[in-house]
KOLMIPA-594838 format. One record per atom (N, C-alpha, C): residue number from 1; atom name; x, y, z. Coordinates in steps of 0.05 Angstrom, whole numbers. Layout:
<rs>
<r n="NUM" atom="CA" c1="X" c2="Y" c3="Z"/>
...
</rs>
This chain:
<rs>
<r n="1" atom="N" c1="1679" c2="1110" c3="79"/>
<r n="1" atom="CA" c1="1688" c2="1091" c3="103"/>
<r n="1" atom="C" c1="1668" c2="1083" c3="124"/>
<r n="2" atom="N" c1="1647" c2="1093" c3="115"/>
<r n="2" atom="CA" c1="1618" c2="1073" c3="136"/>
<r n="2" atom="C" c1="1617" c2="1050" c3="132"/>
<r n="3" atom="N" c1="1617" c2="1042" c3="101"/>
<r n="3" atom="CA" c1="1613" c2="1021" c3="85"/>
<r n="3" atom="C" c1="1631" c2="1000" c3="102"/>
<r n="4" atom="N" c1="1655" c2="1010" c3="96"/>
<r n="4" atom="CA" c1="1675" c2="992" c3="107"/>
<r n="4" atom="C" c1="1667" c2="982" c3="145"/>
<r n="5" atom="N" c1="1659" c2="1002" c3="167"/>
<r n="5" atom="CA" c1="1654" c2="998" c3="195"/>
<r n="5" atom="C" c1="1633" c2="976" c3="190"/>
<r n="6" atom="N" c1="1612" c2="978" c3="178"/>
<r n="6" atom="CA" c1="1593" c2="956" c3="171"/>
<r n="6" atom="C" c1="1605" c2="930" c3="165"/>
<r n="7" atom="N" c1="1626" c2="934" c3="147"/>
<r n="7" atom="CA" c1="1633" c2="907" c3="143"/>
<r n="7" atom="C" c1="1645" c2="900" c3="162"/>
<r n="8" atom="N" c1="1661" c2="911" c3="180"/>
<r n="8" atom="CA" c1="1675" c2="899" c3="198"/>
<r n="8" atom="C" c1="1666" c2="895" c3="219"/>
<r n="9" atom="N" c1="1632" c2="890" c3="221"/>
<r n="9" atom="CA" c1="1621" c2="880" c3="245"/>
<r n="9" atom="C" c1="1602" c2="857" c3="240"/>
<r n="10" atom="N" c1="1609" c2="852" c3="222"/>
<r n="10" atom="CA" c1="1590" c2="827" c3="209"/>
<r n="10" atom="C" c1="1610" c2="802" c3="218"/>
<r n="11" atom="N" c1="1599" c2="783" c3="225"/>
<r n="11" atom="CA" c1="1605" c2="751" c3="243"/>
<r n="11" atom="C" c1="1591" c2="729" c3="227"/>
<r n="12" atom="N" c1="1594" c2="711" c3="239"/>
<r n="12" atom="CA" c1="1591" c2="692" c3="227"/>
<r n="12" atom="C" c1="1568" c2="681" c3="251"/>
<r n="13" atom="N" c1="1549" c2="668" c3="244"/>
<r n="13" atom="CA" c1="1517" c2="667" c3="257"/>
<r n="13" atom="C" c1="1528" c2="648" c3="289"/>
<r n="14" atom="N" c1="1554" c2="634" c3="297"/>
<r n="14" atom="CA" c1="1560" c2="625" c3="318"/>
<r n="14" atom="C" c1="1580" c2="643" c3="335"/>
<r n="15" atom="N" c1="1582" c2="667" c3="320"/>
<r n="15" atom="CA" c1="1594" c2="686" c3="344"/>
<r n="15" atom="C" c1="1577" c2="707" c3="349"/>
<r n="16" atom="N" c1="1549" c2="698" c3="337"/>
<r n="16" atom="CA" c1="1531" c2="732" c3="351"/>
<r n="16" atom="C" c1="1525" c2="719" c3="382"/>
<r n="17" atom="N" c1="1513" c2="739" c3="399"/>
<r n="17" atom="CA" c1="1496" c2="728" c3="422"/>
<r n="17" atom="C" c1="1470" c2="719" c3="422"/>
<r n="18" atom="N" c1="1465" c2="706" c3="454"/>
<r n="18" atom="CA" c1="1438" c2="683" c3="447"/>
<r n="18" atom="C" c1="1424" c2="699" c3="432"/>
<r n="19" atom="N" c1="1413" c2="717" c3="431"/>
<r n="19" atom="CA" c1="1392" c2="741" c3="424"/>
<r n="19" atom="C" c1="1391" c2="742" c3="401"/>
<r n="20" atom="N" c1="1423" c2="754" c3="387"/>
<r n="20" atom="CA" c1="1425" c2="754" c3="349"/>
<r n="20" atom="C" c1="1418" c2="735" c3="334"/>
<r n="21" atom="N" c1="1433" c2="705" c3="359"/>
<r n="21" atom="CA" c1="1435" c2="685" c3="345"/>
<r n="21" atom="C" c1="1399" c2="662" c3="340"/>
<r n="22" atom="N" c1="1384" c2="687" c3="357"/>
<r n="22" atom="CA" c1="1369" c2="673" c3="358"/>
<r n="22" atom="C" c1="1337" c2="686" c3="333"/>
<r n="23" atom="N" c1="1356" c2="710" c3="329"/>
<r n="23" atom="CA" c1="1336" c2="731" c3="314"/>
<r n="23" atom="C" c1="1349" c2="711" c3="287"/>
<r n="24" atom="N" c1="1382" c2="716" c3="282"/>
<r n="24" atom="CA" c1="1392" c2="696" c3="256"/>
<r n="24" atom="C" c1="1372" c2="669" c3="258"/>
<r n="25" atom="N" c1="1369" c2="654" c3="264"/>
<r n="25" atom="CA" c1="1365" c2="627" c3="269"/>
<r n="25" atom="C" c1="1334" c2="624" c3="262"/>
<r n="26" atom="N" c1="1321" c2="645" c3="273"/>
<r n="26" atom="CA" c1="1290" c2="648" c3="266"/>
<r n="26" atom="C" c1="1287" c2="663" c3="239"/>
<r n="27" atom="N" c1="1300" c2="673" c3="232"/>
<r n="27" atom="CA" c1="1295" c2="681" c3="197"/>
<r n="27" atom="C" c1="1308" c2="673" c3="180"/>
<r n="28" atom="N" c1="1336" c2="650" c3="191"/>
<r n="28" atom="CA" c1="1333" c2="632" c3="161"/>
<r n="28" atom="C" c1="1321" c2="610" c3="165"/>
<r n="29" atom="N" c1="1304" c2="604" c3="184"/>
<r n="29" atom="CA" c1="1290" c2="569" c3="191"/>
<r n="29" atom="C" c1="1263" c2="581" c3="178"/>
<r n="30" atom="N" c1="1251" c2="611" c3="182"/>
<r n="30" atom="CA" c1="1224" c2="605" c3="161"/>
<r n="30" atom="C" c1="1235" c2="610" c3="133"/>
<r n="31" atom="N" c1="1254" c2="620" c3="128"/>
<r n="31" atom="CA" c1="1255" c2="625" c3="92"/>
<r n="31" atom="C" c1="1264" c2="592" c3="81"/>
<r n="32" atom="N" c1="1277" c2="578" c3="101"/>
<r n="32" atom="CA" c1="1290" c2="550" c3="98"/>
<r n="32" atom="C" c1="1262" c2="528" c3="100"/>
<r n="33" atom="N" c1="1253" c2="540" c3="114"/>
<r n="33" atom="CA" c1="1218" c2="520" c3="124"/>
<r n="33" atom="C" c1="1200" c2="525" c3="91"/>
<r n="34" atom="N" c1="1191" c2="557" c3="89"/>
<r n="34" atom="CA" c1="1183" c2="566" c3="57"/>
<r n="34" atom="C" c1="1195" c2="551" c3="35"/>
<r n="35" atom="N" c1="1225" c2="546" c3="33"/>
<r n="35" atom="CA" c1="1237" c2="533" c3="12"/>
<r n="35" atom="C" c1="1230" c2="502" c3="12"/>
<r n="36" atom="N" c1="1229" c2="492" c3="39"/>
<r n="36" atom="CA" c1="1226" c2="460" c3="40"/>
<r n="36" atom="C" c1="1193" c2="460" c3="37"/>
<r n="37" atom="N" c1="1173" c2="466" c3="37"/>
<r n="37" atom="CA" c1="1153" c2="471" c3="41"/>
<r n="37" atom="C" c1="1145" c2="467" c3="-2"/>
<r n="38" atom="N" c1="1158" c2="485" c3="-14"/>
<r n="38" atom="CA" c1="1147" c2="481" c3="-37"/>
<r n="38" atom="C" c1="1167" c2="472" c3="-52"/>
<r n="39" atom="N" c1="1191" c2="449" c3="-34"/>
<r n="39" atom="CA" c1="1204" c2="429" c3="-50"/>
<r n="39" atom="C" c1="1221" c2="442" c3="-65"/>
<r n="40" atom="N" c1="1239" c2="466" c3="-59"/>
<r n="40" atom="CA" c1="1253" c2="488" c3="-72"/>
<r n="40" atom="C" c1="1285" c2="486" c3="-63"/>
<r n="41" atom="N" c1="1292" c2="460" c3="-51"/>
<r n="41" atom="CA" c1="1318" c2="460" c3="-27"/>
<r n="41" atom="C" c1="1337" c2="464" c3="-43"/>
<r n="42" atom="N" c1="1337" c2="450" c3="-76"/>
<r n="42" atom="CA" c1="1365" c2="450" c3="-95"/>
<r n="42" atom="C" c1="1387" c2="468" c3="-92"/>
<r n="43" atom="N" c1="1380" c2="500" c3="-89"/>
<r n="43" atom="CA" c1="1395" c2="513" c3="-80"/>
<r n="43" atom="C" c1="1420" c2="507" c3="-48"/>
<r n="44" atom="N" c1="1395" c2="507" c3="-35"/>
<r n="44" atom="CA" c1="1408" c2="501" c3="-6"/>
<r n="44" atom="C" c1="1434" c2="480" c3="-8"/>
<r n="45" atom="N" c1="1416" c2="462" c3="-26"/>
<r n="45" atom="CA" c1="1438" c2="425" c3="-20"/>
<r n="45" atom="C" c1="1458" c2="434" c3="-28"/>
<r n="46" atom="N" c1="1462" c2="462" c3="-46"/>
<r n="46" atom="CA" c1="1490" c2="459" c3="-61"/>
<r n="46" atom="C" c1="1508" c2="459" c3="-39"/>
<r n="47" atom="N" c1="1501" c2="471" c3="-20"/>
<r n="47" atom="CA" c1="1526" c2="483" c3="10"/>
<r n="47" atom="C" c1="1525" c2="452" c3="25"/>
<r n="48" atom="N" c1="1515" c2="441" c3="24"/>
<r n="48" atom="CA" c1="1507" c2="415" c3="40"/>
<r n="48" atom="C" c1="1515" c2="384" c3="25"/>
<r n="49" atom="N" c1="1539" c2="382" c3="16"/>
<r n="49" atom="CA" c1="1538" c2="363" c3="-5"/>
<r n="49" atom="C" c1="1555" c2="338" c3="12"/>
<r n="50" atom="N" c1="1566" c2="342" c3="37"/>
<r n="50" atom="CA" c1="1572" c2="320" c3="54"/>
<r n="50" atom="C" c1="1566" c2="310" c3="82"/>
<r n="51" atom="N" c1="1555" c2="335" c3="94"/>
<r n="51" atom="CA" c1="1547" c2="331" c3="113"/>
<r n="51" atom="C" c1="1516" c2="324" c3="129"/>
<r n="52" atom="N" c1="1494" c2="329" c3="120"/>
<r n="52" atom="CA" c1="1476" c2="323" c3="115"/>
<r n="52" atom="C" c1="1457" c2="342" c3="139"/>
<r n="53" atom="N" c1="1465" c2="363" c3="139"/>
<r n="53" atom="CA" c1="1448" c2="380" c3="159"/>
<r n="53" atom="C" c1="1426" c2="371" c3="147"/>
<r n="54" atom="N" c1="1418" c2="385" c3="121"/>
<r n="54" atom="CA" c1="1400" c2="390" c3="109"/>
<r n="54" atom="C" c1="1383" c2="365" c3="109"/>
<r n="55" atom="N" c1="1392" c2="341" c3="118"/>
<r n="55" atom="CA" c1="1369" c2="310" c3="118"/>
<r n="55" atom="C" c1="1355" c2="320" c3="145"/>
<r n="56" atom="N" c1="1376" c2="321" c3="164"/>
<r n="56" atom="CA" c1="1378" c2="326" c3="197"/>
<r n="56" atom="C" c1="1353" c2="347" c3="200"/>
<r n="57" atom="N" c1="1352" c2="367" c3="187"/>
<r n="57" atom="CA" c1="1325" c2="391" c3="196"/>
<r n="57" atom="C" c1="1299" c2="374" c3="174"/>
<r n="58" atom="N" c1="1306" c2="364" c3="156"/>
<r n="58" atom="CA" c1="1290" c2="355" c3="136"/>
<r n="58" atom="C" c1="1263" c2="339" c3="155"/>
<r n="59" atom="N" c1="1285" c2="324" c3="158"/>
<r n="59" atom="CA" c1="1272" c2="295" c3="174"/>
<r n="59" atom="C" c1="1251" c2="305" c3="206"/>
<r n="60" atom="N" c1="1263" c2="330" c3="220"/>
<r n="60" atom="CA" c1="1253" c2="349" c3="233"/>
<r n="60" atom="C" c1="1231" c2="354" c3="230"/>
<r n="61" atom="N" c1="1231" c2="365" c3="200"/>
<r n="61" atom="CA" c1="1210" c2="382" c3="197"/>
<r n="61" atom="C" c1="1183" c2="369" c3="190"/>
<r n="62" atom="N" c1="1190" c2="343" c3="170"/>
<r n="62" atom="CA" c1="1167" c2="315" c3="161"/>
<r n="62" atom="C" c1="1159" c2="310" c3="188"/>
<r n="63" atom="N" c1="1171" c2="296" c3="210"/>
<r n="63" atom="CA" c1="1156" c2="298" c3="239"/>
<r n="63" atom="C" c1="1146" c2="312" c3="243"/>
<r n="64" atom="N" c1="1141" c2="337" c3="247"/>
<r n="64" atom="CA" c1="1116" c2="364" c3="260"/>
<r n="64" atom="C" c1="1104" c2="375" c3="238"/>
<r n="65" atom="N" c1="1104" c2="370" c3="214"/>
<r n="65" atom="CA" c1="1089" c2="372" c3="201"/>
<r n="65" atom="C" c1="1063" c2="390" c3="198"/>
<r n="66" atom="N" c1="1053" c2="372" c3="215"/>
<r n="66" atom="CA" c1="1020" c2="381" c3="226"/>
<r n="66" atom="C" c1="1012" c2="397" c3="246"/>
<r n="67" atom="N" c1="1047" c2="410" c3="259"/>
<r n="67" atom="CA" c1="1054" c2="438" c3="281"/>
<r n="67" atom="C" c1="1031" c2="462" c3="258"/>
<r n="68" atom="N" c1="1031" c2="485" c3="274"/>
<r n="68" atom="CA" c1="1023" c2="504" c3="266"/>
<r n="68" atom="C" c1="1057" c2="514" c3="256"/>
<r n="69" atom="N" c1="1054" c2="539" c3="230"/>
<r n="69" atom="CA" c1="1069" c2="548" c3="230"/>
<r n="69" atom="C" c1="1096" c2="554" c3="243"/>
<r n="70" atom="N" c1="1086" c2="562" c3="262"/>
<r n="70" atom="CA" c1="1107" c2="586" c3="289"/>
<r n="70" atom="C" c1="1113" c2="562" c3="306"/>
<r n="71" atom="N" c1="1095" c2="537" c3="310"/>
<r n="71" atom="CA" c1="1109" c2="513" c3="327"/>
<r n="71" atom="C" c1="1126" c2="497" c3="304"/>
<r n="72" atom="N" c1="1117" c2="496" c3="283"/>
<r n="72" atom="CA" c1="1134" c2="473" c3="268"/>
<r n="72" atom="C" c1="1162" c2="492" c3="259"/>
<r n="73" atom="N" c1="1164" c2="514" c3="264"/>
<r n="73" atom="CA" c1="1187" c2="542" c3="264"/>
<r n="73" atom="C" c1="1210" c2="530" c3="286"/>
<r n="74" atom="N" c1="1197" c2="533" c3="307"/>
<r n="74" atom="CA" c1="1211" c2="538" c3="336"/>
<r n="74" atom="C" c1="1218" c2="509" c3="355"/>
<r n="75" atom="N" c1="1211" c2="484" c3="332"/>
<r n="75" atom="CA" c1="1214" c2="455" c3="349"/>
<r n="75" atom="C" c1="1237" c2="451" c3="326"/>
<r n="76" atom="N" c1="1234" c2="467" c3="303"/>
<r n="76" atom="CA" c1="1259" c2="458" c3="288"/>
<r n="76" atom="C" c1="1283" c2="461" c3="301"/>
<r n="77" atom="N" c1="1286" c2="487" c3="305"/>
<r n="77" atom="CA" c1="1302" c2="503" c3="315"/>
<r n="77" atom="C" c1="1309" c2="493" c3="339"/>
<r n="78" atom="N" c1="1292" c2="485" c3="361"/>
<r n="78" atom="CA" c1="1305" c2="477" c3="381"/>
<r n="78" atom="C" c1="1315" c2="439" c3="380"/>
<r n="79" atom="N" c1="1301" c2="432" c3="360"/>
<r n="79" atom="CA" c1="1322" c2="397" c3="357"/>
<r n="79" atom="C" c1="1338" c2="410" c3="340"/>
<r n="80" atom="N" c1="1335" c2="429" c3="307"/>
<r n="80" atom="CA" c1="1367" c2="424" c3="291"/>
<r n="80" atom="C" c1="1388" c2="444" c3="299"/>
<r n="81" atom="N" c1="1387" c2="459" c3="310"/>
<r n="81" atom="CA" c1="1400" c2="488" c3="324"/>
<r n="81" atom="C" c1="1428" c2="479" c3="309"/>
<r n="82" atom="N" c1="1435" c2="455" c3="323"/>
<r n="82" atom="CA" c1="1470" c2="461" c3="304"/>
<r n="82" atom="C" c1="1463" c2="445" c3="272"/>
<r n="83" atom="N" c1="1440" c2="441" c3="273"/>
<r n="83" atom="CA" c1="1443" c2="440" c3="237"/>
<r n="83" atom="C" c1="1444" c2="462" c3="218"/>
<r n="84" atom="N" c1="1421" c2="473" c3="234"/>
<r n="84" atom="CA" c1="1418" c2="502" c3="217"/>
<r n="84" atom="C" c1="1443" c2="517" c3="221"/>
<r n="85" atom="N" c1="1463" c2="516" c3="243"/>
<r n="85" atom="CA" c1="1485" c2="536" c3="257"/>
<r n="85" atom="C" c1="1514" c2="522" c3="237"/>
<r n="86" atom="N" c1="1508" c2="495" c3="230"/>
<r n="86" atom="CA" c1="1526" c2="484" c3="212"/>
<r n="86" atom="C" c1="1521" c2="494" c3="179"/>
<r n="87" atom="N" c1="1494" c2="491" c3="175"/>
<r n="87" atom="CA" c1="1493" c2="501" c3="146"/>
<r n="87" atom="C" c1="1497" c2="539" c3="141"/>
<r n="88" atom="N" c1="1487" c2="547" c3="158"/>
<r n="88" atom="CA" c1="1499" c2="578" c3="160"/>
<r n="88" atom="C" c1="1524" c2="576" c3="154"/>
<r n="89" atom="N" c1="1540" c2="569" c3="172"/>
<r n="89" atom="CA" c1="1574" c2="565" c3="166"/>
<r n="89" atom="C" c1="1584" c2="559" c3="138"/>
<r n="90" atom="N" c1="1559" c2="535" c3="130"/>
<r n="90" atom="CA" c1="1575" c2="523" c3="102"/>
<r n="90" atom="C" c1="1563" c2="551" c3="76"/>
<r n="91" atom="N" c1="1546" c2="563" c3="79"/>
<r n="91" atom="CA" c1="1536" c2="573" c3="66"/>
<r n="91" atom="C" c1="1549" c2="610" c3="67"/>
<r n="92" atom="N" c1="1565" c2="607" c3="90"/>
<r n="92" atom="CA" c1="1578" c2="634" c3="90"/>
<r n="92" atom="C" c1="1568" c2="663" c3="100"/>
<r n="93" atom="N" c1="1540" c2="658" c3="100"/>
<r n="93" atom="CA" c1="1535" c2="682" c3="109"/>
<r n="93" atom="C" c1="1536" c2="699" c3="126"/>
<r n="94" atom="N" c1="1549" c2="721" c3="124"/>
<r n="94" atom="CA" c1="1556" c2="743" c3="154"/>
<r n="94" atom="C" c1="1523" c2="757" c3="159"/>
<r n="95" atom="N" c1="1528" c2="762" c3="190"/>
<r n="95" atom="CA" c1="1505" c2="783" c3="201"/>
<r n="95" atom="C" c1="1513" c2="796" c3="218"/>
<r n="96" atom="N" c1="1495" c2="820" c3="219"/>
<r n="96" atom="CA" c1="1498" c2="849" c3="230"/>
<r n="96" atom="C" c1="1495" c2="838" c3="265"/>
<r n="97" atom="N" c1="1514" c2="847" c3="275"/>
<r n="97" atom="CA" c1="1505" c2="842" c3="310"/>
<r n="97" atom="C" c1="1471" c2="846" c3="313"/>
<r n="98" atom="N" c1="1456" c2="854" c3="304"/>
<r n="98" atom="CA" c1="1429" c2="851" c3="305"/>
<r n="98" atom="C" c1="1416" c2="811" c3="305"/>
<r n="99" atom="N" c1="1434" c2="800" c3="286"/>
<r n="99" atom="CA" c1="1421" c2="776" c3="278"/>
<r n="99" atom="C" c1="1414" c2="781" c3="253"/>
<r n="100" atom="N" c1="1410" c2="805" c3="238"/>
<r n="100" atom="CA" c1="1401" c2="801" c3="219"/>
<r n="100" atom="C" c1="1426" c2="795" c3="197"/>
<r n="101" atom="N" c1="1422" c2="779" c3="169"/>
<r n="101" atom="CA" c1="1445" c2="779" c3="161"/>
<r n="101" atom="C" c1="1446" c2="800" c3="137"/>
<r n="102" atom="N" c1="1470" c2="802" c3="125"/>
<r n="102" atom="CA" c1="1486" c2="819" c3="116"/>
<r n="102" atom="C" c1="1466" c2="814" c3="86"/>
<r n="103" atom="N" c1="1453" c2="804" c3="76"/>
<r n="103" atom="CA" c1="1446" c2="806" c3="50"/>
<r n="103" atom="C" c1="1406" c2="797" c3="55"/>
<r n="104" atom="N" c1="1398" c2="806" c3="54"/>
<r n="104" atom="CA" c1="1361" c2="794" c3="65"/>
<r n="104" atom="C" c1="1359" c2="767" c3="51"/>
<r n="105" atom="N" c1="1344" c2="751" c3="61"/>
<r n="105" atom="CA" c1="1354" c2="719" c3="45"/>
<r n="105" atom="C" c1="1337" c2="712" c3="13"/>
<r n="106" atom="N" c1="1313" c2="727" c3="14"/>
<r n="106" atom="CA" c1="1303" c2="736" c3="-15"/>
<r n="106" atom="C" c1="1317" c2="744" c3="-24"/>
<r n="107" atom="N" c1="1338" c2="768" c3="-32"/>
<r n="107" atom="CA" c1="1355" c2="781" c3="-48"/>
<r n="107" atom="C" c1="1381" c2="758" c3="-46"/>
<r n="108" atom="N" c1="1395" c2="736" c3="-24"/>
<r n="108" atom="CA" c1="1415" c2="726" c3="-24"/>
<r n="108" atom="C" c1="1401" c2="704" c3="-38"/>
<r n="109" atom="N" c1="1373" c2="698" c3="-53"/>
<r n="109" atom="CA" c1="1378" c2="669" c3="-61"/>
<r n="109" atom="C" c1="1367" c2="675" c3="-93"/>
<r n="110" atom="N" c1="1354" c2="705" c3="-93"/>
<r n="110" atom="CA" c1="1353" c2="719" c3="-122"/>
<r n="110" atom="C" c1="1382" c2="708" c3="-132"/>
<r n="111" atom="N" c1="1399" c2="729" c3="-118"/>
<r n="111" atom="CA" c1="1424" c2="729" c3="-135"/>
<r n="111" atom="C" c1="1443" c2="701" c3="-137"/>
<r n="112" atom="N" c1="1443" c2="689" c3="-123"/>
<r n="112" atom="CA" c1="1450" c2="657" c3="-120"/>
<r n="112" atom="C" c1="1440" c2="643" c3="-142"/>
<r n="113" atom="N" c1="1419" c2="651" c3="-149"/>
<r n="113" atom="CA" c1="1400" c2="623" c3="-167"/>
<r n="113" atom="C" c1="1411" c2="637" c3="-192"/>
<r n="114" atom="N" c1="1410" c2="662" c3="-198"/>
<r n="114" atom="CA" c1="1421" c2="677" c3="-219"/>
<r n="114" atom="C" c1="1437" c2="669" c3="-233"/>
<r n="115" atom="N" c1="1463" c2="668" c3="-203"/>
<r n="115" atom="CA" c1="1495" c2="663" c3="-213"/>
<r n="115" atom="C" c1="1489" c2="636" c3="-216"/>
<r n="116" atom="N" c1="1489" c2="610" c3="-209"/>
<r n="116" atom="CA" c1="1477" c2="581" c3="-225"/>
<r n="116" atom="C" c1="1467" c2="584" c3="-236"/>
<r n="117" atom="N" c1="1454" c2="597" c3="-256"/>
<r n="117" atom="CA" c1="1438" c2="601" c3="-281"/>
<r n="117" atom="C" c1="1449" c2="605" c3="-295"/>
<r n="118" atom="N" c1="1474" c2="623" c3="-292"/>
<r n="118" atom="CA" c1="1494" c2="628" c3="-322"/>
<r n="118" atom="C" c1="1515" c2="608" c3="-316"/>
<r n="119" atom="N" c1="1519" c2="591" c3="-291"/>
<r n="119" atom="CA" c1="1551" c2="568" c3="-295"/>
<r n="119" atom="C" c1="1537" c2="554" c3="-312"/>
</rs>
């Protein structure tokens, strides 16, 4: 029953309060920027075939490449917040009320990469 109650509390990123949404976006941006720096966004691009969210986020990151990692992330979130939110909606990840994802991003990536490799 406890697992059911935990699942009931999961919501999309745009339904989180401001503090939790900031946590969710910061966590995802750290994950995303790591993939971007490694030129390894292939899996993420599967979720943005038509809208250009990734293109917008990447353009902002490229513009601010000389910033410190923290400033780069914070500036990216500031200017690409809606793109991050829409991309998270497309990915379909749900969040706890704290802003933590249902599954941490490394685990999510590993699971989805393995599933993609099998198809």
